[in-house]
GUDO-337435 format. One record per residue (C-alpha): x, y, z. Coordinates in steps of 0.5 Angstrom, whole numbers, padded with zeros to 4 digits, always signed. Example, Ala and Ser with C-alpha at 12.3 -4.5 7.8 and 13.67 -1.06 7.14 Angstrom:
<bators>
+0025-0009+0016
+0027-0002+0014
</bators>
This chain:
<bators>
+0096+0094+0167
+0089+0092+0171
+0090+0087+0176
+0087+0080+0175
+0080+0081+0179
+0080+0076+0184
+0076+0069+0185
+0071+0072+0189
+0070+0078+0183
+0069+0073+0179
+0065+0069+0182
+0061+0075+0184
+0060+0077+0177
+0058+0070+0174
+0053+0069+0180
+0050+0076+0178
+0050+0075+0170
+0044+0071+0173
+0040+0075+0177
+0038+0080+0171
+0031+0080+0168
+0031+0080+0160
+0025+0084+0161
+0026+0090+0166
+0033+0089+0166
+0034+0090+0174
+0034+0085+0179
+0029+0080+0179
+0023+0082+0183
+0020+0075+0186
+0021+0072+0180
+0016+0067+0178
+0018+0060+0173
+0014+0060+0166
+0013+0053+0163
+0018+0054+0158
+0022+0054+0165
+0025+0062+0163
+0024+0066+0169
+0022+0073+0170
+0020+0078+0175
+0012+0077+0177
+0011+0085+0176
+0014+0084+0169
+0010+0078+0167
+0003+0081+0169
+0006+0087+0165
+0005+0082+0159
-0001+0080+0161
-0005+0086+0162
-0002+0089+0154
-0004+0083+0151
-0011+0083+0148
-0013+0075+0149
-0010+0076+0156
-0004+0070+0154
+0001+0070+0158
+0007+0068+0153
+0015+0068+0154
+0018+0075+0151
+0024+0070+0149
+0021+0064+0146
+0015+0067+0145
+0011+0059+0149
+0005+0061+0151
+0004+0059+0158
-0003+0057+0162
-0005+0062+0168
-0007+0059+0174
-0014+0062+0177
-0010+0067+0182
-0006+0069+0176
+0001+0071+0175
+0003+0070+0183
+0000+0063+0182
+0006+0061+0178
+0011+0057+0181
+0016+0061+0184
+0024+0060+0181
+0027+0058+0189
+0034+0057+0185
+0034+0065+0184
+0033+0066+0190
+0038+0062+0192
+0043+0065+0188
+0042+0071+0191
+0043+0068+0198
+0050+0066+0194
+0051+0073+0192
+0051+0076+0199
+0056+0072+0201
+0061+0073+0195
+0059+0080+0196
+0062+0079+0203
+0068+0074+0201
+0072+0079+0197
+0076+0080+0203
+0077+0075+0206
+0082+0078+0212
+0076+0083+0214
+0071+0078+0216
+0069+0078+0222
+0065+0073+0226
+0057+0073+0224
+0055+0069+0230
+0058+0070+0236
+0056+0077+0241
+0064+0079+0241
+0065+0084+0235
+0071+0083+0232
+0073+0077+0232
+0076+0075+0225
+0072+0069+0222
+0076+0063+0219
+0070+0058+0216
+0064+0058+0214
+0058+0055+0215
+0053+0052+0210
+0047+0051+0214
+0047+0057+0218
+0051+0060+0212
+0055+0066+0217
+0061+0067+0218
+0064+0064+0224
+0070+0065+0228
+0075+0058+0231
+0071+0058+0238
+0064+0059+0234
+0067+0053+0230
+0068+0048+0236
+0061+0051+0239
+0058+0048+0233
+0063+0041+0234
+0060+0040+0241
+0053+0041+0240
+0049+0036+0238
+0044+0040+0236
+0049+0042+0229
+0054+0037+0229
+0051+0035+0223
+0052+0042+0221
+0057+0043+0214
+0064+0047+0216
+0069+0050+0210
+0074+0053+0213
+0076+0061+0209
+0081+0057+0205
+0077+0052+0201
+0071+0057+0201
+0076+0061+0196
+0078+0054+0192
+0071+0053+0190
+0066+0059+0192
+0060+0057+0188
+0059+0051+0190
+0062+0051+0198
+0059+0058+0200
+0052+0055+0196
+0047+0055+0202
+0045+0048+0205
+0039+0048+0207
+0036+0044+0212
+0028+0042+0213
+0024+0048+0212
+0019+0050+0218
+0011+0049+0217
+0008+0056+0216
+0000+0052+0219
+0004+0049+0224
+0012+0052+0226
+0014+0044+0225
+0019+0042+0220
+0017+0040+0214
+0020+0032+0214
+0014+0029+0209
+0012+0030+0202
+0005+0029+0201
+0005+0026+0194
-0002+0028+0191
-0002+0034+0192
+0006+0035+0191
+0006+0038+0197
+0011+0038+0203
+0008+0038+0210
+0010+0036+0217
+0007+0031+0222
+0001+0036+0224
-0001+0037+0216
-0002+0030+0216
-0007+0030+0222
-0011+0036+0220
-0010+0038+0212
-0008+0033+0210
-0011+0026+0213
-0012+0020+0209
-0006+0022+0204
-0001+0018+0201
+0005+0021+0204
+0014+0018+0205
+0020+0022+0209
+0023+0027+0204
+0030+0023+0206
+0027+0017+0205
+0025+0018+0198
+0029+0023+0196
+0034+0020+0192
+0029+0016+0188
+0024+0022+0187
+0031+0025+0184
+0032+0021+0180
+0024+0020+0177
+0026+0028+0175
+0034+0026+0172
+0030+0021+0168
+0024+0026+0165
+0031+0030+0162
+0033+0024+0158
+0028+0026+0152
+0030+0033+0153
+0038+0032+0153
+0037+0028+0146
+0032+0034+0143
+0038+0039+0146
+0043+0034+0142
+0039+0034+0136
+0037+0042+0137
+0046+0042+0137
+0047+0039+0131
+0040+0042+0128
+0044+0049+0129
+0051+0045+0126
+0047+0044+0120
+0043+0050+0119
+0050+0054+0120
+0053+0049+0114
+0047+0049+0111
+0048+0058+0111
+0055+0057+0109
+0053+0053+0103
+0047+0057+0100
+0052+0063+0101
+0057+0059+0097
+0052+0056+0093
+0050+0063+0092
+0056+0066+0089
+0057+0060+0085
+0049+0062+0081
+0052+0069+0081
+0058+0068+0077
+0054+0063+0073
+0049+0069+0071
+0054+0074+0070
+0058+0069+0065
+0052+0067+0062
+0049+0075+0060
+0057+0077+0059
+0057+0071+0054
+0051+0074+0052
+0052+0081+0052
+0060+0079+0048
+0055+0076+0042
+0051+0082+0042
+0057+0087+0041
+0060+0081+0036
+0053+0082+0033
+0054+0090+0034
+0061+0090+0030
+0058+0085+0024
+0053+0089+0023
+0057+0096+0023
+0061+0093+0019
+0056+0091+0014
+0053+0098+0014
+0060+0101+0013
+0061+0097+0008
+0055+0098+0004
+0053+0105+0005
+0061+0106+0002
+0059+0101-0003
+0053+0106-0005
+0056+0113-0004
+0062+0109-0009
+0056+0108-0014
+0053+0115-0013
+0060+0119-0015
+0061+0114-0021
+0054+0116-0023
+0056+0124-0021
+0062+0124-0026
+0057+0121-0032
+0051+0127-0031
+0058+0131-0031
+0060+0129-0036
+0053+0129-0040
+0053+0136-0037
+0060+0138-0040
+0058+0135-0048
+0052+0139-0047
+0055+0146-0044
+0060+0145-0049
+0055+0144-0056
+0051+0149-0054
+0056+0155-0053
+0060+0152-0059
+0053+0153-0063
+0050+0159-0061
+0058+0162-0061
+0059+0160-0068
+0052+0163-0069
+0053+0170-0067
+0060+0171-0069
+0059+0166-0076
+0058+0169-0083
+0052+0167-0086
+0056+0162-0090
+0059+0159-0084
+0054+0158-0081
+0051+0154-0087
+0057+0151-0089
+0057+0148-0082
+0050+0146-0081
+0050+0139-0083
+0056+0136-0079
+0053+0141-0073
+0045+0138-0073
+0048+0131-0074
+0053+0131-0068
+0046+0135-0064
+0042+0129-0066
+0047+0123-0064
+0047+0128-0058
+0040+0128-0056
+0039+0121-0059
+0045+0118-0053
+0042+0121-0049
+0038+0117-0043
+0034+0120-0038
+0035+0114-0034
+0042+0116-0033
+0039+0123-0029
+0036+0118-0024
+0040+0116-0018
+0042+0109-0017
+0042+0109-0010
+0036+0109-0005
+0036+0109+0002
+0031+0104+0002
+0037+0100+0007
+0033+0099+0013
+0035+0094+0020
+0030+0088+0022
+0032+0087+0030
+0030+0081+0032
+0023+0083+0036
+0024+0075+0039
+0030+0076+0042
+0029+0082+0045
+0024+0078+0048
+0028+0073+0050
+0034+0077+0053
+0027+0080+0058
+0025+0073+0061
+0033+0070+0060
+0034+0065+0066
+0030+0064+0072
+0032+0062+0079
+0029+0055+0079
+0027+0051+0085
+0027+0043+0082
+0023+0038+0086
+0023+0031+0085
+0018+0026+0087
+0020+0019+0087
+0014+0014+0085
+0012+0008+0084
+0016+0003+0078
+0010+0002+0072
+0012-0003+0067
+0007-0003+0061
+0007-0012+0060
+0012-0012+0053
+0017-0006+0054
+0023-0005+0059
+0022+0001+0061
+0020+0004+0067
+0017+0011+0069
+0021+0012+0076
+0020+0018+0078
+0017+0025+0077
+0019+0032+0077
+0017+0040+0078
+0021+0045+0076
+0019+0052+0079
+0021+0059+0080
+0022+0063+0087
+0015+0063+0087
+0014+0056+0087
+0011+0057+0080
+0012+0052+0076
+0017+0053+0071
+0019+0051+0065
+0027+0049+0063
+0030+0046+0057
+0031+0038+0058
+0038+0038+0057
+0040+0041+0063
+0036+0036+0067
+0042+0030+0068
+0039+0023+0072
+0043+0018+0074
+0040+0010+0077
+0047+0007+0081
+0045+0000+0084
+0048+0000+0091
+0048-0007+0090
+0053-0007+0084
+0055+0000+0083
+0052+0000+0075
+0050+0006+0073
+0044+0007+0069
+0042+0013+0065
+0035+0015+0065
+0030+0019+0060
+0028+0026+0062
+0022+0027+0057
+0018+0033+0058
+0011+0034+0060
+0009+0041+0059
+0009+0046+0065
+0014+0046+0068
+0014+0038+0069
+0018+0032+0067
+0017+0024+0067
+0023+0021+0068
+0025+0014+0065
+0030+0009+0064
+0031+0002+0062
+0032-0004+0068
+0038-0008+0067
+0039-0009+0075
+0034-0009+0080
+0033-0008+0088
+0035-0002+0092
+0038+0004+0089
+0039+0011+0089
+0037+0017+0084
+0041+0023+0082
+0038+0028+0079
+0042+0034+0077
+0040+0041+0074
+0044+0045+0071
+0050+0041+0075
+0047+0042+0081
+0043+0036+0085
+0036+0037+0087
+0034+0038+0094
+0034+0030+0097
+0037+0028+0091
+0040+0021+0092
+0033+0018+0092
+0033+0011+0094
+0028+0008+0090
+0026+0000+0090
+0028-0003+0082
+0024-0007+0079
+0026-0012+0073
+0023-0017+0068
+0027-0021+0071
+0023-0021+0078
+0019-0027+0075
+0024-0029+0069
+0023-0037+0071
+0016-0038+0071
+0014-0044+0066
+0008-0041+0061
+0009-0047+0055
+0013-0053+0055
+0014-0057+0048
+0014-0064+0049
+0015-0071+0047
+0023-0069+0043
+0029-0073+0042
+0035-0070+0045
+0034-0063+0044
+0040-0058+0042
+0039-0052+0039
+0034-0047+0038
+0032-0041+0035
+0026-0036+0033
+0025-0034+0026
+0020-0027+0024
+0014-0030+0025
+0016-0032+0031
+0016-0039+0030
+0020-0044+0034
+0026-0048+0030
+0028-0054+0034
+0035-0058+0033
+0033-0066+0035
+0039-0068+0036
+0038-0076+0037
+0032-0077+0032
+0037-0073+0026
+0031-0067+0025
+0030-0059+0025
+0023-0059+0027
+0018-0053+0027
+0013-0051+0031
+0008-0045+0031
+0009-0039+0036
+0003-0044+0041
+0008-0051+0040
+0003-0054+0034
+0008-0057+0030
+0008-0055+0023
+0014-0058+0019
+0019-0061+0019
+0027-0061+0016
+0028-0069+0015
+0035-0071+0011
+0037-0076+0015
+0044-0078+0012
+0051-0077+0010
+0050-0075+0003
+0051-0067+0002
+0046-0064+0004
+0043-0068+0009
+0043-0068+0017
+0046-0073+0023
+0045-0070+0029
+0043-0063+0028
+0046-0060+0034
+0047-0052+0033
+0041-0047+0030
+0040-0040+0028
+0036-0035+0023
+0039-0030+0018
+0036-0024+0015
+0033-0026+0011
+0029-0032+0015
+0034-0038+0011
+0036-0043+0017
+0043-0045+0019
+0045-0052+0022
+0051-0055+0025
+0050-0063+0022
+0054-0064+0029
+0054-0072+0025
+0057-0070+0019
+0062-0064+0021
+0059-0059+0018
+0054-0052+0018
+0048-0053+0013
+0043-0047+0010
+0037-0047+0009
+0031-0043+0006
+0025-0042+0012
+0021-0047+0006
+0026-0052+0008
+0030-0053+0001
+0037-0053+0001
+0042-0048-0001
+0049-0049+0002
+0053-0055+0005
+0061-0054+0007
+0066-0057+0010
+0068-0065+0012
+0070-0068+0018
+0079-0067+0020
+0082-0061+0021
+0085-0059+0015
+0083-0052+0011
+0075-0052+0010
+0074-0058+0015
+0071-0059+0022
+0071-0063+0028
+0065-0063+0031
+0063-0056+0030
+0057-0054+0036
+0054-0048+0037
+0052-0043+0031
+0049-0035+0030
+0049-0030+0025
+0052-0023+0026
+0047-0019+0025
+0051-0012+0025
+0056-0015+0019
+0051-0021+0017
+0057-0026+0018
+0056-0033+0021
+0060-0035+0027
+0061-0042+0028
+0064-0046+0034
+0069-0052+0033
+0068-0057+0039
+0074-0061+0037
+0079-0056+0034
+0078-0051+0040
+0076-0045+0035
+0071-0041+0033
+0069-0040+0024
+0067-0034+0021
+0063-0035+0014
+0060-0030+0010
+0053-0030+0009
+0055-0035+0003
+0058-0040+0008
+0064-0038+0004
+0070-0038+0010
+0073-0032+0012
+0077-0033+0018
+0077-0036+0024
+0078-0034+0032
+0081-0038+0038
+0086-0044+0039
+0086-0049+0044
+0089-0046+0052
+0085-0043+0058
+0088-0035+0057
+0086-0030+0053
+0082-0031+0047
+0083-0039+0048
+0078-0045+0049
+0078-0052+0052
+0072-0054+0049
+0067-0049+0047
+0060-0050+0046
+0055-0044+0045
+0056-0038+0041
+0052-0031+0041
+0052-0024+0039
+0050-0017+0041
+0047-0011+0038
+0054-0009+0037
+0057-0014+0033
+0060-0016+0039
+0061-0025+0039
+0060-0028+0046
+0062-0035+0047
+0060-0040+0052
+0067-0043+0054
+0066-0050+0056
+0071-0053+0060
+0075-0046+0063
+0067-0045+0066
+0066-0037+0063
+0064-0033+0057
+0069-0029+0053
+0067-0023+0049
+0070-0021+0042
+0070-0016+0038
+0066-0018+0030
+0074-0019+0027
+0076-0023+0033
+0079-0019+0037
+0079-0020+0044
+0075-0016+0049
+0073-0018+0056
+0071-0025+0060
+0066-0026+0066
+0065-0032+0070
+0069-0037+0073
+0068-0045+0076
+0063-0045+0082
+0056-0045+0083
+0055-0039+0086
+0052-0032+0084
+0055-0030+0078
+0059-0037+0077
+0058-0042+0072
+0059-0049+0072
+0060-0052+0064
+0056-0046+0060
+0054-0051+0054
+0049-0045+0052
+0049-0037+0050
+0044-0032+0048
+0044-0025+0047
+0037-0021+0047
+0035-0014+0044
+0037-0010+0050
+0044-0013+0050
+0043-0018+0056
+0046-0025+0055
+0043-0031+0058
+0048-0037+0059
+0045-0044+0060
+0050-0049+0065
+0050-0056+0064
+0053-0057+0071
+0048-0053+0075
+0042-0055+0070
+0041-0047+0071
+0040-0040+0066
+0044-0035+0070
+0043-0028+0067
+0049-0024+0065
+0049-0017+0063
+0054-0015+0056
+0058-0012+0061
+0059-0018+0066
+0054-0016+0072
+0050-0022+0074
+0043-0020+0075
+0039-0027+0077
+0038-0034+0075
+0032-0039+0076
+0032-0047+0074
+0035-0053+0078
+0036-0061+0076
+0031-0065+0075
+0024-0066+0071
+0019-0061+0074
+0016-0055+0071
+0023-0050+0071
+0028-0055+0072
+0033-0058+0067
+0036-0063+0065
+0042-0060+0060
+0039-0053+0058
+0043-0055+0050
+0040-0048+0047
+0037-0042+0049
+0033-0037+0045
+0030-0030+0047
+0024-0027+0044
+0023-0019+0043
+0018-0019+0049
+0024-0022+0053
+0020-0029+0053
+0026-0035+0054
+0026-0041+0050
+0030-0046+0053
+0032-0053+0049
+0032-0058+0056
+0035-0065+0053
+0035-0070+0058
+0028-0068+0059
+0026-0068+0051
+0023-0061+0051
+0024-0054+0051
+0021-0050+0056
+0017-0044+0055
+0018-0037+0061
+0016-0031+0062
</bators>
């Protein structure tokens, strides 16, 4: 077993590893420092300059150029640290066998060395050590025992140099000329560096050293960045190898699938061909039998007649003449020449699909998709926004077209984590538009996958803008109303308002001009007393909830009474202060909230009773003074549950689905929800009597925005008792206490 190398041998090996030039692979001779901090022999660098066509000096390792001084390579800074290492090397060679070390200072030979002087860079004996302690000139030298040297070799044998001597004046250079950046002696100040700013090295070395070390701060950060980058590059290398393996597996799988499909099709065609061929051969065989029978009949006829004539007497021949001639004629007449032509042909052919062959030759590509996130664009009357463009190219960066079905894009809100599926539309030539229907605004992330894999840079940060960004801006007001409650819109865009205190329903043009009035004040059948909720069905008929007479009414668009049902009470067909009403566009049924009975009555389109949902309480499907009701595109029913401070959602048949909201005035909280509307995008608008505002939610109950506050100014409310939203997202709110309807962009 080989002996372990000594500490001196290990240290020597470490030092010698740093003393070889990377160009000539020999120990450095006259080493010079490049601007990249790599060191080479002077003669090696001179060879590099000589063989460079432009006469430039590039580092052989990192290729960074180093400007040459006027004197050439010899003018480059000497690598003093390499000279320092050579000194250490010589010392380490001596200490490999410390028991044989002799004093290098005194004249007595073979006196054993016991210590090492770092200033003298000599091994010395005990007597010389005592002399160092006695002489004033040597007292400041650092003496290290041989035992300590063996413990920390490289550091302790490093020469601790004193101030060098001036080559011009043979004086110690204890000063530093700052303008020239040179070490100088006292005589240099007078003769060469007169009037230059200088300092004493011993006094200012620490500040200069700190300045040098501080300059390394950015380098250390860059080194950390490169370390991180190398780790990331190694990680990306592994990812690319793994991803390439997955793609290879996918390619093999797809082509194997194609091969299996082609082989299966080949088998089907071969079986079809075999069946067709056998059928043809069977047909030919049957035809051959028919022809052989014809042949046998005619051969027999010829043989019989000829033999009879040859062997029979004239009397016998004449005797059979009539019968034979008749039979021969029948035989001739029944002969069909077409029977002799082969019924089967060889015109069966195989028709290959040229398009399939072409597609197989061009099947698949190795694509590199890239995404550019662009500023959002929104036409005035739509909520579809273009948020990004996508390009797909091959590895040669040529645009290629791939099926849009392989591209999947999602938009995820960072505030709510709500996911919106995006629409990918082919623009042609490998370019696509990505659009989405904005629900939640603000900071979001766009995740783009092609072929199931996320593209480079995904997820992309996107600042989503929605139509709600400007929601709350008043664009028009209809004034001089008397406690308006319900508000609705018909297909012509006319605004229908129930004026509670006036006992009428007023109808306005889309611009706010009054057109006509449903004025049937009274308590008789068909008359109104305190109308509240209003709605419009698919035929533009007007549904009115008569709060004072406890019944629903149905009028034509022109104002003719169609139906009026119910009376005050809690029995069948009776109601107790009904409030809101809506028409379900899916099933055509009418839903009316009964505030006093804490339920929702469901009617057929002709106002005949169908069913009801809900009861008094605070559990799921129960109500505490419900007010408003609305339905969405799928027919789900939303009820504003007033004193339970929530919105409950039901199936069209009354099955409980979910709820959202709780008591409060914060985002997503509700204060006495009194009115409700669902727009064509299934966004839910809730009017809050307690907070005097309108809050907007998704159909799942995710809060989006609120607008309004208590007051009588523009955009303020004193009881938002009714809400309607048109196809363009314009919001109509009946402001009961301020006797007006405000219209918001």
